[in-house]
ZAMARGU-4260 file (C-alpha; in steps of 0.2 Angstrom, whole numbers, plus 5000, padded with zeros to 4 digits):
<rodrens>
0) 4932/5318/5141 | 4934/5304/5153 | 4933/5286/5148 | 4926/5273/5160 | 4933/5256/5159
5) 4920/5242/5158 | 4923/5225/5167 | 4928/5211/5156 | 4913/5201/5148 | 4914/5182/5149
10) 4906/5174/5134 | 4897/5158/5138 | 4904/5143/5128 | 4891/5133/5118 | 4894/5115/5121
15) 4888/5111/5104 | 4904/5118/5097 | 4913/5103/5102 | 4904/5093/5088 | 4914/5103/5075
20) 4931/5099/5081 | 4934/5083/5070 | 4926/5087/5053 | 4937/5074/5044 | 4928/5060/5053
25) 4913/5064/5042 | 4924/5057/5028 | 4937/5046/5035 | 4926/5035/5046 | 4913/5031/5032
30) 4927/5029/5019 | 4935/5015/5030 | 4919/5007/5032 | 4918/5007/5013 | 4935/4999/5012
35) 4930/4985/5023 | 4914/4982/5012 | 4924/4982/4996 | 4936/4969/5003 | 4923/4958/5009
40) 4911/4958/4994 | 4909/4965/4976 | 4890/4969/4977 | 4891/4982/4962 | 4904/4987/4949
45) 4916/5001/4955 | 4910/5013/4941 | 4892/5012/4947 | 4897/5015/4965 | 4907/5030/4960
50) 4893/5037/4950 | 4881/5035/4964 | 4894/5043/4976 | 4896/5058/4964 | 4877/5061/4964
55) 4876/5060/4983 | 4890/5071/4985 | 4882/5084/4974 | 4866/5083/4983 | 4875/5086/5000
60) 4883/5101/4993 | 4866/5108/4987 | 4857/5103/5003 | 4870/5113/5013 | 4866/5129/5003
65) 4847/5128/5000 | 4838/5114/5009 | 4850/5114/5024 | 4844/5096/5029 | 4849/5079/5023
70) 4866/5083/5019 | 4874/5073/5032 | 4867/5056/5027 | 4871/5060/5009 | 4889/5064/5013
75) 4891/5048/5024 | 4884/5037/5010 | 4895/5045/4997 | 4910/5042/5007 | 4905/5024/5010
80) 4902/5021/4992 | 4919/5029/4987 | 4928/5018/4999 | 4919/5002/4993 | 4924/5006/4975
85) 4942/5011/4980 | 4947/4994/4986 | 4944/4984/4969 | 4951/4998/4959 | 4967/4999/4969
90) 4969/4980/4968 | 4964/4979/4950 | 4961/4960/4950 | 4952/4950/4936 | 4941/4936/4941
95) 4949/4924/4928 | 4965/4925/4939 | 4958/4914/4952 | 4959/4898/4942 | 4977/4901/4935
100) 4989/4888/4940 | 5007/4892/4945 | 5018/4894/4929 | 5035/4899/4924 | 5037/4917/4917
105) 5051/4929/4912 | 5047/4946/4917 | 5055/4964/4917 | 5053/4971/4934 | 5055/4989/4941
110) 5059/4986/4960 | 5048/4997/4971 | 5053/4990/4988 | 5066/4979/4996 | 5062/4969/5012
115) 5075/4967/5025 | 5082/4949/5023 | 5094/4939/5035 | 5099/4927/5021 | 5112/4936/5010
120) 5108/4924/4996 | 5090/4929/4994 | 5081/4946/4990 | 5063/4949/4993 | 5052/4964/4989
125) 5038/4972/4979 | 5040/4976/4960 | 5030/4982/4945 | 5029/4972/4930 | 5035/4982/4915
130) 5035/4968/4902 | 5029/4950/4902 | 5034/4938/4889 | 5021/4925/4882 | 5011/4916/4889
135) 5010/4929/4904 | 5007/4945/4894 | 4992/4949/4906 | 5004/4953/4920 | 5010/4969/4912
140) 5007/4984/4923 | 5004/4972/4938 | 5012/4974/4955 | 5019/4958/4963 | 5029/4951/4977
145) 5046/4943/4972 | 5058/4931/4980 | 5074/4930/4970 | 5089/4919/4974 | 5107/4927/4973
150) 5124/4920/4970 | 5137/4922/4984 | 5145/4938/4977 | 5129/4945/4969 | 5121/4960/4978
155) 5102/4962/4980 | 5093/4974/4968 | 5091/4991/4973 | 5075/5001/4973 | 5071/5009/4956
160) 5082/4997/4947 | 5075/4988/4931 | 5079/4970/4931 | 5075/4954/4920 | 5070/4939/4931
165) 5063/4922/4928 | 5053/4912/4941 | 5037/4904/4946 | 5022/4916/4946 | 5006/4911/4956
170) 4991/4921/4960 | 4987/4927/4977 | 4970/4922/4985 | 4956/4934/4982 | 4952/4936/5000
175) 4967/4929/5011 | 4966/4930/5030 | 4970/4948/5035 | 4982/4942/5049 | 4994/4933/5036
180) 5007/4939/5024 | 4996/4935/5010 | 4983/4947/5018 | 4997/4960/5019 | 5001/4959/5001
185) 4983/4959/4996 | 4980/4975/5006 | 4996/4983/4997 | 4988/4980/4980 | 4997/4964/4975
190) 4989/4950/4965 | 5004/4938/4961 | 5019/4930/4969 | 5036/4927/4960 | 5045/4914/4969
195) 5060/4903/4965 | 5066/4917/4954 | 5083/4922/4949 | 5089/4938/4941 | 5094/4936/4923
200) 5101/4954/4920 | 5100/4972/4926 | 5093/4982/4912 | 5094/4999/4921 | 5104/5003/4936
205) 5095/5011/4951 | 5094/5030/4954 | 5110/5036/4962 | 5100/5042/4977 | 5093/5025/4981
210) 5111/5017/4978 | 5117/5029/4991 | 5103/5024/5003 | 5107/5006/5000 | 5126/5008/5004
215) 5122/5018/5019 | 5110/5005/5026 | 5122/4991/5023 | 5136/5001/5032 | 5124/5005/5047
220) 5120/4987/5048 | 5138/4982/5049 | 5141/4995/5063 | 5126/4990/5073 | 5131/4971/5072
225) 5149/4974/5076 | 5153/4964/5092 | 5135/4958/5094 | 5132/4946/5079 | 5144/4933/5086
230) 5137/4934/5104 | 5119/4937/5102 | 5114/4934/5084 | 5095/4932/5088 | 5094/4949/5095
235) 5104/4959/5081 | 5089/4959/5070 | 5078/4967/5083 | 5091/4980/5086 | 5093/4984/5068
240) 5074/4985/5066 | 5072/4997/5081 | 5086/5009/5075 | 5085/5008/5056 | 5066/5003/5054
</rodrens>
């Protein structure tokens, strides 16, 4: 029996298939809109927004299975509400903090991040308050920005270290301008600043991995600055940032 070869068939592509190549946009874009709404105003408690979002998400699932209509608006609305509730939950800010004056506080901090600093007698970064002494006990569990002064032979704290520090605590504005450093801190979930501070003691040393990273970073900075710091000190920071981040 002989088999006859058939010419290849070309399947016509349906232009509508292009609309399904970015399914995450159904969730990401509305969620980002919700984040903007949550930052600009608090029109409803976050728990109410999450409950309504849950109901709309359940309706969207049922609609795709039975009704096959109305699922898209329900899914978009659920994503917007989830984003709107996410911002206040992430920042965890109480309304009473808006009227708090700057005050001195003694805190136990876990260092979460250290910022690059050109001044060797200063350390800045982000930390979590593990313990707060009276009258600042409400700061327990909060994340804040710290600025600590260091002595001439004192090394800056390393990420994951637990330290005891004293300084002036001040609340950040509720809605700072987005193009300012306060706006960056607010978007990172910070509610307070600890300034004019000083390290009292290191209660728990940093993890060996982070100590290794800190030593390597200092060594790389010395290598990159060799022969350049004295001639072009204004450009060495840009060079280090480009190569080390």
